[in-house]
DSSP file (Angstrom, degrees, kcal/mol; ACC not computed):
  #  RESIDUE AA STRUCTURE BP1 BP2  ACC     N-H-->O    O-->H-N    N-H-->O    O-->H-N    TCO  KAPPA ALPHA  PHI   PSI    X-CA   Y-CA   Z-CA
    1    1 A M              0   0    0      0, 0.0     2,-0.2     0, 0.0     0, 0.0   0.000 360.0 360.0 360.0 142.0   -4.1   16.4    2.5
    2    2 A G        -     0   0    0      0, 0.0     2,-0.4     0, 0.0     0, 0.0  -0.664 360.0 -95.8-127.7-175.8   -5.7   14.8    5.5
    3    3 A I        -     0   0    0     -2,-0.2     2,-0.5     2,-0.0     0, 0.0  -0.884  27.9-157.6-107.1 135.4   -5.1   12.2    8.2
    4    4 A V        -     0   0    0     -2,-0.4     2,-0.6     2,-0.0     0, 0.0  -0.962  10.6-142.9-114.1 126.2   -6.4    8.6    7.8
    5    5 A N        +     0   0    0     -2,-0.5     2,-0.3     0, 0.0    -2,-0.0  -0.786  27.2 169.0 -90.3 124.2   -6.9    6.6   11.0
    6    6 A I        -     0   0    0     -2,-0.6     2,-0.0     1,-0.0    -2,-0.0  -0.911  37.2 -98.4-127.5 157.2   -6.0    2.9   10.6
    7    7 A D     >  -     0   0    0     -2,-0.3     4,-2.3     1,-0.1     5,-0.2  -0.309  35.2-109.1 -73.9 162.7   -5.6    0.2   13.2
    8    8 A E  H  > S+     0   0    0      1,-0.2     4,-2.4     2,-0.2     5,-0.2   0.844 115.4  55.2 -63.0 -36.2   -2.2   -0.8   14.5
    9    9 A E  H  > S+     0   0    0      2,-0.2     4,-2.1     1,-0.2    -1,-0.2   0.931 110.7  45.1 -63.8 -45.7   -2.1   -4.2   12.8
   10   10 A L  H  > S+     0   0    0      2,-0.2     4,-2.4     1,-0.2    -2,-0.2   0.893 111.9  52.8 -66.1 -38.4   -2.7   -2.7    9.3
   11   11 A H  H  X S+     0   0    0     -4,-2.3     4,-2.6     1,-0.2    -2,-0.2   0.906 108.4  51.2 -62.2 -40.9   -0.1    0.1   10.0
   12   12 A D  H  X S+     0   0    0     -4,-2.4     4,-2.1     2,-0.2    -2,-0.2   0.907 111.3  46.6 -62.4 -42.0    2.4   -2.7   10.9
   13   13 A Q  H  X S+     0   0    0     -4,-2.1     4,-2.6     2,-0.2    -1,-0.2   0.879 111.6  52.4 -66.2 -37.9    1.7   -4.5    7.6
   14   14 A L  H  X S+     0   0    0     -4,-2.4     4,-2.1     2,-0.2    -2,-0.2   0.910 108.9  49.7 -63.9 -44.0    1.9   -1.2    5.8
   15   15 A R  H  X S+     0   0    0     -4,-2.6     4,-1.2     2,-0.2    -2,-0.2   0.926 112.5  46.9 -60.0 -46.9    5.3   -0.5    7.3
   16   16 A K  H  X S+     0   0    0     -4,-2.1     4,-1.6     1,-0.2     3,-0.4   0.911 112.8  48.9 -64.3 -43.9    6.6   -3.9    6.4
   17   17 A A  H  X S+     0   0    0     -4,-2.6     4,-2.7     1,-0.2    -1,-0.2   0.858 104.7  59.9 -65.7 -33.8    5.3   -3.7    2.8
   18   18 A S  H  <>S+     0   0    0     -4,-2.1     5,-2.9     1,-0.2     4,-0.2   0.850 103.4  51.1 -64.6 -32.1    6.9   -0.3    2.4
   19   19 A V  H ><5S+     0   0    0     -4,-1.2     3,-1.0    -3,-0.4    -1,-0.2   0.925 111.6  46.8 -67.0 -45.8   10.3   -1.7    3.1
   20   20 A V  H 3<5S+     0   0    0     -4,-1.6    -2,-0.2     1,-0.2    -1,-0.2   0.910 116.2  44.5 -62.3 -43.4    9.8   -4.5    0.5
   21   21 A G  T 3<5S-     0   0    0     -4,-2.7    -1,-0.2    -5,-0.1    -2,-0.2   0.400 107.9-124.4 -84.7   4.1    8.5   -2.0   -2.1
   22   22 A C  T < 5 +     0   0    0     -3,-1.0     2,-0.3    -4,-0.2    -3,-0.2   0.903  69.9 128.1  52.5  44.2   11.3    0.6   -1.3
   23   23 A R      < -     0   0    0     -5,-2.9    -1,-0.2    -6,-0.2    -2,-0.1  -0.849  66.0-105.9-122.5 159.1    8.5    3.1   -0.6
   24   24 A S     >  -     0   0    0     -2,-0.3     4,-2.5    -3,-0.1     5,-0.2  -0.387  41.7-105.1 -71.1 165.3    7.8    5.4    2.3
   25   25 A I  H  > S+     0   0    0      1,-0.2     4,-2.3     2,-0.2     5,-0.2   0.921 123.9  48.9 -59.1 -43.2    4.9    4.4    4.5
   26   26 A N  H  > S+     0   0    0      1,-0.2     4,-2.5     2,-0.2    -1,-0.2   0.904 110.7  49.8 -65.2 -40.6    2.7    7.1    2.9
   27   27 A A  H  > S+     0   0    0      2,-0.2     4,-2.3     1,-0.2    -1,-0.2   0.896 110.5  50.7 -64.9 -38.2    3.7    6.1   -0.6
   28   28 A Q  H  X S+     0   0    0     -4,-2.5     4,-2.6     2,-0.2    -2,-0.2   0.912 110.7  48.4 -64.7 -42.6    2.9    2.5    0.1
   29   29 A A  H  X S+     0   0    0     -4,-2.3     4,-2.7     1,-0.2    -2,-0.2   0.919 111.2  50.6 -62.5 -43.3   -0.5    3.5    1.5
   30   30 A A  H  X S+     0   0    0     -4,-2.5     4,-2.8     2,-0.2    -2,-0.2   0.892 110.3  50.4 -63.1 -39.5   -1.2    5.6   -1.6
   31   31 A F  H  X S+     0   0    0     -4,-2.3     4,-2.9     2,-0.2     5,-0.3   0.949 111.2  47.3 -63.2 -48.5   -0.2    2.7   -3.8
   32   32 A W  H  X S+     0   0    0     -4,-2.6     4,-2.5     1,-0.2    -2,-0.2   0.910 114.1  48.3 -60.2 -41.8   -2.6    0.3   -2.0
   33   33 A I  H  X S+     0   0    0     -4,-2.7     4,-2.6     2,-0.2     5,-0.2   0.951 113.4  46.7 -63.6 -47.6   -5.4    2.9   -2.2
   34   34 A R  H  X S+     0   0    0     -4,-2.8     4,-2.6     1,-0.2    -2,-0.2   0.947 115.5  43.9 -61.6 -48.6   -4.8    3.5   -5.9
   35   35 A I  H  X S+     0   0    0     -4,-2.9     4,-2.8     1,-0.2    -1,-0.2   0.899 113.2  53.1 -64.5 -39.5   -4.6   -0.2   -6.8
   36   36 A G  H  X S+     0   0    0     -4,-2.5     4,-2.0    -5,-0.3    -1,-0.2   0.903 110.0  47.4 -61.6 -41.4   -7.7   -0.9   -4.6
   37   37 A M  H  X S+     0   0    0     -4,-2.6     4,-2.2     2,-0.2    -2,-0.2   0.928 113.1  48.6 -64.8 -44.6   -9.7    1.8   -6.3
   38   38 A L  H  X S+     0   0    0     -4,-2.6     4,-1.6     1,-0.2    -2,-0.2   0.905 110.4  51.6 -62.0 -40.9   -8.7    0.5   -9.7
   39   39 A A  H  < S+     0   0    0     -4,-2.8    -1,-0.2     1,-0.2    -2,-0.2   0.887 109.9  48.8 -65.2 -37.8   -9.6   -3.1   -8.7
   40   40 A E  H  < S+     0   0    0     -4,-2.0    -1,-0.2     1,-0.2    -2,-0.2   0.872 114.9  44.7 -67.5 -36.5  -13.0   -2.0   -7.5
   41   41 A M  H  < S+     0   0    0     -4,-2.2    -2,-0.2     1,-0.3    -1,-0.2   0.700 125.4  33.3 -79.8 -19.0  -13.6   -0.1  -10.8
   42   42 A N    ><  +     0   0    0     -4,-1.6     3,-1.8    -5,-0.2    -1,-0.3  -0.591  69.5 168.0-134.3  68.8  -12.2   -3.0  -12.9
   43   43 A P  T 3  S+     0   0    0      0, 0.0    -1,-0.1     0, 0.0    -4,-0.1   0.688  75.2  53.0 -64.1 -18.4  -13.2   -6.2  -11.1
   44   44 A T  T 3  S+     0   0    0      2,-0.1    -5,-0.1     0, 0.0    -2,-0.0   0.502  88.0  94.7 -94.0  -3.5  -12.3   -8.5  -13.9
   45   45 A V  S <  S-     0   0    0     -3,-1.8    -3,-0.1    -6,-0.2     5,-0.1  -0.784  76.9-124.2 -94.1 126.0   -8.8   -7.2  -14.4
   46   46 A P     >  -     0   0    0      0, 0.0     4,-2.0     0, 0.0     3,-0.3  -0.220  22.5-111.2 -63.8 155.2   -6.0   -9.1  -12.6
   47   47 A F  H  > S+     0   0    0      1,-0.2     4,-2.4     2,-0.2     5,-0.2   0.914 116.7  54.2 -51.1 -50.3   -3.7   -7.2  -10.2
   48   48 A N  H  > S+     0   0    0      1,-0.2     4,-2.4     2,-0.2    -1,-0.2   0.873 108.6  49.4 -58.2 -37.3   -0.6   -7.7  -12.5
   49   49 A E  H  > S+     0   0    0     -3,-0.3     4,-2.6     2,-0.2    -1,-0.2   0.889 108.1  53.0 -68.5 -37.8   -2.5   -6.1  -15.4
   50   50 A L  H  X S+     0   0    0     -4,-2.0     4,-2.0     2,-0.2    -2,-0.2   0.935 112.8  44.6 -60.2 -45.5   -3.6   -3.1  -13.3
   51   51 A V  H  X S+     0   0    0     -4,-2.4     4,-2.5     1,-0.2    -2,-0.2   0.908 112.1  51.9 -66.1 -42.1    0.0   -2.5  -12.3
   52   52 A A  H  X S+     0   0    0     -4,-2.4     4,-2.5    -5,-0.2    -1,-0.2   0.901 108.9  50.8 -61.8 -40.9    1.2   -3.0  -15.9
   53   53 A R  H  X S+     0   0    0     -4,-2.6     4,-2.4     1,-0.2    -1,-0.2   0.905 110.9  48.8 -62.4 -41.8   -1.4   -0.4  -17.1
   54   54 A E  H  X S+     0   0    0     -4,-2.0     4,-1.4     2,-0.2    -2,-0.2   0.900 111.2  49.7 -63.8 -41.9   -0.2    2.1  -14.5
   55   55 A L  H  <>S+     0   0    0     -4,-2.5     5,-2.7     2,-0.2     4,-0.3   0.913 112.1  47.5 -63.8 -43.9    3.4    1.6  -15.4
   56   56 A R  H ><5S+     0   0    0     -4,-2.5     3,-1.5     1,-0.2    -2,-0.2   0.913 109.8  53.3 -62.6 -42.0    2.6    2.1  -19.2
   57   57 A A  H 3<5S+     0   0    0     -4,-2.4    -1,-0.2     1,-0.3    -2,-0.2   0.810 107.1  52.9 -63.5 -29.6    0.6    5.2  -18.3
   58   58 A A  T 3<5S-     0   0    0     -4,-1.4    -1,-0.3    -5,-0.1    -2,-0.2   0.488 122.7-106.9 -82.4  -5.5    3.6    6.5  -16.4
   59   59 A G  T < 5 +     0   0    0     -3,-1.5     2,-0.4    -4,-0.3    -3,-0.2   0.633  63.4 157.2  89.5  14.2    5.9    6.0  -19.5
   60   60 A V      < -     0   0    0     -5,-2.7    -1,-0.3    -6,-0.2    -2,-0.1  -0.619  29.7-151.8 -76.1 127.9    7.7    3.0  -18.2
   61   61 A V        -     0   0    0     -2,-0.4     2,-0.1     1,-0.0    -5,-0.0  -0.890  17.4-124.7-102.2 121.7    9.2    0.9  -21.0
   62   62 A P        -     0   0    0      0, 0.0     2,-0.3     0, 0.0    -1,-0.0  -0.351  19.9-142.8 -66.4 142.4    9.6   -2.8  -20.2
   63   63 A Q        -     0   0    0     -2,-0.1     2,-0.2     1,-0.0     0, 0.0  -0.788  22.7-108.1-100.8 147.9   13.1   -4.3  -20.7
   64   64 A S        -     0   0    0     -2,-0.3     2,-0.5     1,-0.1    -1,-0.0  -0.479  31.2-127.2 -73.0 147.5   13.5   -7.8  -22.1
   65   65 A I        -     0   0    0     -2,-0.2     2,-0.4     0, 0.0    -1,-0.1  -0.834  17.8-146.9 -99.1 130.0   14.7  -10.4  -19.5
   66   66 A R        -     0   0    0     -2,-0.5     2,-0.1     2,-0.0     0, 0.0  -0.794  17.7-119.5 -96.9 139.1   17.8  -12.4  -20.4
   67   67 A A              0   0    0     -2,-0.4    -1,-0.0     1,-0.1     0, 0.0  -0.471 360.0 360.0 -72.2 145.9   18.1  -16.0  -19.2
   68   68 A A              0   0    0     -2,-0.1    -1,-0.1     0, 0.0    -2,-0.0   0.469 360.0 360.0 -81.9 360.0   21.1  -16.7  -17.0
């Protein structure tokens, strides 16, 4: 594991996003890096599909949504 230097503005955005995603700052950074790599390797695949593929690969089973 190493250290990655990022500017203060990006770190601030990372900190804010980590709260929304209920992740640590490091986990949020890892998520952004992973999705960014997948997006570069699959430029025609939308973000939602990249995330859905990762969730399926992790064994997450979608639940049906009930209308209120």
